[in-house]
C-alpha positions, 0 to 999 in steps of 0.5 A: 499499500502506498503511503501518500495520496497526491491531491489538487486543491483550490488555492484561490478563486479566479479573477476572470479567466481561471489559471493554473495558479488557482490550483494547489498541490498537496499530499495526505496520508493513505489510511490503513484498514485499522484506521478506516472507520466502520462503514468506510471504504478506501477507493483508488481512483483509475480516472477523474472526470473534468467537466465545465460545471467545475468552473462555476463552482470555483467562484464564490457567487451564488449558484445552484450548489455551494461554492468549492471551498478554498483549500479543499480537494477540487470536486470531481467524478471518479471511477476506480476500485475498492482497495480496503473496506469496512462496509458489508456491501463493498468488497476489495476489487469492486469497481466503483463510481463516485465523487472522489475529487482531484486526488488519487485515493478517497475515503468514503462513508459508504453507510452515510445517507446519500453516499456517492458511491456505487458498484458498476459492472464493467463486463460489457461497459468500460470503466471510463464510460461510467464517467461519460456516456453511462454516467453524469454526462450521459444522463444529463443529455438523456434528461434534457432531450427525453424529459424537456425537449421530448422530441417527435420523429421528424422534428429538427433538434439542434445540439451545441457543443455537439462533439462533447460528452454531453452533446454527442449523447443528445444527438445520438439519442435524438437520431434513434428517435427519428429526428433530424439532428444538427450539431454545432462544434468548433472546427472541421475535425469535430464537425466531421466526427459529428456527422460521419461517426456519430451520425448527425445530419449536419454540423455547423462549424462556429469557428468557421463562422465567428461573425453572428450573421455569418453563423446565423446563415450557416445555421439557417442553411442547415435547418431549412424547416426551423428548429423544434428542440435545442440542447443548450451548452454554450449561450452567447452567439449560438443561442441568439441565432437558434432563437431566430430559427426556433419554430412555434412551441419549440423546446429548449433544455438549458444545460450550460452557458460556457460562453459566460463562465469567466464572468462575460455578459451573455445577454439575449439579443431577441428575448421577445422571440420566447413569447412570440413563438411560445417557447418552453425554456427550462434549465436543469441540474441532473443531480436533482432528478435521481428518479430518472437515473435507472431508466436513463443508465439502462438505455445508455448502458445497453447502447454502449455495451452493444456498440450503438452508442459512439463515444470518444475520450480525451485522456491526460496522463497523471493527476499533475496534468488535471489543471492544464487539461481542465483549462483546455476543456474550457477552451474547447481543446478537448475532443469528446469526454475529458478524463484524467488517467490516474493509474 
């Protein structure tokens, strides 16, 4: 058993754009079995998930969740294996998913109410997929599409950040439900992946159309029948263009506003269109809907296990690479789900 647990803490709050200087490296001892309290387990993390929501938690401002405390291990989803256990439902060697944070090991009180630790089956689904298409990102996409957009066959669904961990799931689920699906992504490689591998009908490259008028024209060309459902990850120019293309009684699932994560203003240019077209616009936090997780993960797990759900991963090596990989994620440098491999 190693004696040291390497960790990354939030050392300071960003002033505008986050930097590596906001993170702090630390160490802590790894407990022995004798030191574990009853009901606790020691987990060795194999992968750490990096997700855009973490940027909002670094701020001190009011949000849907408490800010990330200064001097504490950065929050984050993890998958790994149980090394030591003093809980009857967890055995050494069990593969688990939880919220272990930016560190190599975590101690979890598995007997606590709402304990964030679950066993997973890796027979047909890779362990890392439980942080992607069969985990929080996948369920996020499932909920926004199935519960809010509620697509009907023949409708047009647009997905921003379409090549990412959430957007790629939304598009494939919408295609499986008989929709015309248009993605928005940054760069020709990502757009080619969205169309050629994920099966979207079209993809608009926002980097090739940085001017709002040019982007709107490209989106209009890709959505000749208008837009019935929109899955929002970005905000800004993309949302403005989408609102101009929304059909009456369209539905918009608001998952994120990455365009404003550094404090940039993101005012809507035409908010009256929400009323004019009687649009349903609903923001959501997937952790507030535990009732849907069994149904969602069953569908997503089956699709991944049978090869009908495609997914891609960007994998950084070692805990020390997490800050740079996270900052790259916020700038769209990742391709697919951003992970850090810890073992």
